[in-house]
C-alpha positions in Angstrom: 13.5 139.5 -5.1 16.4 138.9 -7.7 17.2 135.4 -8.3 19.5 133.2 -10.6 17.3 130.8 -12.2 18.3 127.4 -14.0 16.6 124.7 -16.1 18.7 121.4 -16.2 18.2 119.4 -19.2 19.9 116.5 -20.8 21.5 118.4 -23.6 21.6 122.2 -22.2 21.2 123.9 -19.1 19.0 127.1 -19.5 19.4 129.9 -17.2 18.3 133.6 -16.7 18.0 136.5 -14.1 14.6 136.7 -12.3 13.6 140.3 -10.7 9.8 139.9 -11.4 10.7 139.4 -15.0 12.9 136.9 -16.7 16.0 138.6 -18.2 19.4 137.8 -19.5 18.5 134.3 -20.6 21.1 132.0 -22.1 22.3 128.4 -21.9 25.4 126.0 -22.0 25.8 122.6 -22.9 25.1 120.2 -19.9 28.3 119.1 -18.6 29.6 115.8 -18.3 30.1 115.6 -14.6 28.8 116.8 -11.4 32.1 118.9 -10.8 31.8 120.6 -14.0 28.2 121.4 -13.5 28.7 122.8 -10.1 31.5 125.0 -11.5 29.6 126.2 -14.5 26.5 127.1 -12.4 28.8 129.0 -9.7 30.1 131.0 -12.3 26.8 132.0 -13.8 25.6 133.1 -10.4 28.5 135.2 -9.8 28.2 137.0 -13.0 24.9 138.2 -11.9 26.3 140.1 -9.2 26.2 140.5 -5.4 22.5 141.4 -5.3 21.4 137.9 -6.2 19.2 136.7 -3.2 18.8 132.9 -4.0 19.2 130.3 -6.7 16.2 128.4 -8.3 16.3 125.3 -10.1 14.0 123.2 -12.5 15.3 119.8 -12.8 14.5 116.3 -14.2 13.7 113.3 -12.0 11.7 112.9 -8.6 12.8 116.0 -6.8 12.7 115.0 -3.0 12.4 118.5 -1.4 12.0 117.1 2.2 15.2 115.1 1.6 17.0 117.7 -0.2 18.0 115.6 -3.3 16.9 114.3 -6.5 15.6 110.8 -6.5 14.5 108.6 -9.6 16.6 108.7 -13.0 17.2 111.2 -15.9 19.3 112.0 -18.9 21.8 113.5 -16.1 22.4 110.9 -13.8 25.1 112.6 -11.8 22.6 114.9 -10.2 20.7 112.2 -8.5 21.0 110.7 -5.2 23.4 113.1 -3.8 22.9 115.9 -1.3 22.6 118.4 -4.1 20.6 121.1 -2.4 23.1 121.4 0.2 26.2 121.1 -2.1 24.8 123.8 -4.3 23.8 126.0 -1.6 27.4 125.9 -0.1 29.1 126.5 -3.3 26.7 129.7 -4.1 26.5 131.0 -0.4 23.0 131.4 -1.1 19.6 129.6 -0.6 18.7 127.1 -3.2 15.2 125.5 -4.3 14.5 122.9 -6.7 11.4 121.3 -8.3 10.8 118.9 -11.1 10.8 120.4 -14.5 7.1 119.6 -15.5 6.1 120.7 -12.1 7.8 124.2 -12.7 6.1 124.6 -15.9 2.9 123.6 -14.4 3.5 126.3 -11.6 4.1 129.0 -14.0 1.0 128.2 -15.8 -1.2 128.0 -12.7 0.5 131.1 -11.1 0.5 133.6 -14.2 -0.5 131.7 -17.3 -3.4 129.6 -18.5 -4.4 128.4 -15.1 -4.5 131.7 -13.3 -8.1 131.4 -12.7 -8.2 127.6 -11.8 -9.0 126.0 -8.5 -8.0 122.8 -9.4 -6.0 122.2 -12.6 -4.2 119.5 -14.4 -0.9 120.3 -16.6 -0.3 117.6 -19.4 3.0 118.0 -21.2 3.2 116.1 -24.5 6.8 116.0 -25.7 9.0 113.0 -26.5 7.2 111.4 -23.7 4.3 112.5 -21.6 4.5 113.8 -17.9 2.5 116.5 -16.1 1.6 118.2 -12.6 -1.5 118.3 -10.7 -2.7 121.3 -8.6 -5.4 120.9 -5.9 -6.7 124.0 -4.4 -4.0 126.0 -6.7 -1.2 123.9 -4.5 1.0 121.5 -6.3 0.1 117.8 -5.5 3.3 115.7 -5.6 1.7 112.5 -3.9 3.1 109.8 -1.8 6.1 108.7 -4.1 6.6 112.1 -5.9 4.9 110.4 -8.9 1.7 112.8 -9.0 1.2 113.9 -12.8 3.4 111.1 -14.3 0.5 110.9 -17.0 2.9 109.1 -19.4 2.6 106.0 -17.4 -1.0 105.5 -17.8 -2.0 102.8 -20.0 -5.1 104.1 -22.1 -5.3 101.2 -24.5 -3.7 97.7 -24.2 -0.2 97.2 -22.7 1.5 100.3 -23.9 1.9 103.5 -22.0 0.8 106.8 -23.1 4.4 107.8 -23.6 4.9 104.9 -25.7 2.1 105.6 -28.1 0.5 109.0 -27.4 2.9 111.5 -28.8 3.6 113.1 -32.1 7.1 111.4 -32.3 5.6 107.9 -31.8 2.7 108.9 -34.3 5.5 109.8 -36.8 7.4 106.7 -36.3 4.2 104.7 -37.1 3.5 106.5 -40.4 7.2 106.0 -41.2 7.1 102.5 -40.5 3.9 101.8 -42.7 5.1 104.1 -45.4 8.8 103.2 -45.5 9.8 106.9 -45.5 11.0 108.8 -42.6 9.0 111.8 -41.3 9.0 113.6 -38.0 5.9 115.0 -36.0 5.8 118.4 -37.9 5.9 116.6 -41.2 3.2 114.3 -40.1 0.8 117.3 -39.5 1.6 118.9 -42.7 1.0 115.6 -44.6 -2.6 115.6 -42.8 -3.1 119.2 -43.8 -2.4 118.1 -47.4 -4.8 115.6 -47.3 -2.8 112.3 -46.5 -5.3 109.7 -45.6 -3.0 107.7 -43.5 -1.6 110.7 -41.9 -5.2 111.9 -41.1 -5.9 108.3 -39.5 -2.8 108.4 -37.4 -3.2 111.9 -36.0 -6.8 111.1 -35.0 -5.7 107.9 -33.4 -3.1 110.1 -31.5 -5.9 112.4 -30.3 -8.1 109.6 -29.3 -5.4 108.1 -27.2 -4.7 111.4 -25.5 -8.5 112.1 -25.0 -9.0 108.7 -23.2 -6.3 109.8 -20.9 -7.8 113.2 -20.1 -11.0 111.1 -19.7 -9.3 109.1 -17.0 -7.9 112.2 -15.5 -11.1 114.0 -15.2 -13.1 111.1 -13.7 -10.4 110.6 -11.2 -9.1 114.0 -10.3 -12.0 116.1 -11.6 -9.9 119.4 -12.2 -11.8 122.4 -13.5 -8.9 123.1 -15.9 -6.9 120.9 -18.1 -3.7 122.7 -19.6 -1.9 121.1 -22.5 1.9 121.7 -22.8 5.0 120.5 -25.0 5.6 121.0 -28.6 2.3 119.8 -29.8 0.4 122.6 -27.8 1.4 125.0 -30.4 -1.1 123.4 -32.9 -4.3 125.6 -32.9 -6.6 122.8 -33.4 -5.2 120.6 -30.4 -7.5 122.0 -27.5 -10.7 121.8 -29.7 -10.1 118.5 -30.9 -9.4 117.1 -27.4 -12.2 119.0 -25.9 -14.7 117.4 -28.2 -13.5 114.1 -27.7 -13.3 114.4 -24.0 -17.0 115.8 -24.0 -18.3 112.9 -26.0 -16.5 110.4 -23.8 -18.0 112.1 -20.5 -21.5 112.4 -22.2 -21.5 108.6 -23.2 -21.2 107.9 -19.4 -23.7 110.4 -18.6 -21.4 112.8 -16.7 -21.0 115.6 -19.4 -21.5 118.1 -16.6 -18.1 117.6 -15.1 -16.3 118.7 -18.3 -13.6 120.9 -17.6 -12.0 123.8 -19.5 -9.2 122.5 -22.0 -6.7 124.9 -23.2 -3.2 125.0 -24.1 -0.4 126.7 -22.1 0.6 130.3 -22.5 4.5 129.6 -21.8 6.7 127.3 -24.0 10.6 127.7 -23.8 10.7 130.0 -20.6 8.0 127.9 -18.7 10.6 126.0 -16.6 12.6 128.9 -15.6 9.5 130.9 -14.8 8.3 128.2 -12.7 11.5 127.8 -10.9 11.6 131.4 -9.9 7.9 131.4 -8.9 8.5 128.2 -6.8 11.3 129.8 -5.0 9.1 132.8 -4.2 6.1 130.7 -3.1 8.4 128.8 -0.6 10.2 131.9 0.9 6.8 133.5 1.4 5.6 130.6 3.7 8.9 131.3 5.7 
């Protein structure tokens, strides 16, 4: 199956050609209006030639497949609350599928990545905020209000959500506020490795916050595999650090036997595009 695949982001729209492998990847700046977006997407689709059989999208927001629109809000407001599936399908003259970006990344990991052996998996994306996806019997679970996997809204401690306190971005902001000098997340980890006591304290607090969320996920959903994504997942110590903390939390309650496999994702920059393509194939296999 030959597909044009797109990943709509707030700054750029990434795209590529899928024919069982992802090829010819590139990107263009996210347009300022829907009309400009539609024109740019159509130009890319046509550039791939007449053999394209469909167009697959990874998109922000609550993608409502049944109603063929994108609900919720995102950094690209004009794609929401309009018949975007049908508008784009008419523009391309081709079938269109769409799924939420975190769900697409999760599909890629469960189908061909770190979760390919899992039966029940949870994908947790830790970036500027926190998102994710849930897979039951290897099928994406979106839930009643399309909010399945919105782990960033969980409140592991106090009144703040995980997105407000459980990311490297927020940890770096705390360090910067205390020290009076601006650092980013990567610099924070470098300072920890250099023996900075405050950096070490804040990084460990970050891992504790995430581990508490994984504990709540485990005792409520009980997956066999938890996959960690986002920029922080490139750190080799992340999965062991969170696995050790999670095991301790479960053991404290006498349920260590439900400990899942905790691992990092296999795909980073191309995960959304891969998942969009695989989602298209899965949906059309059912037909």
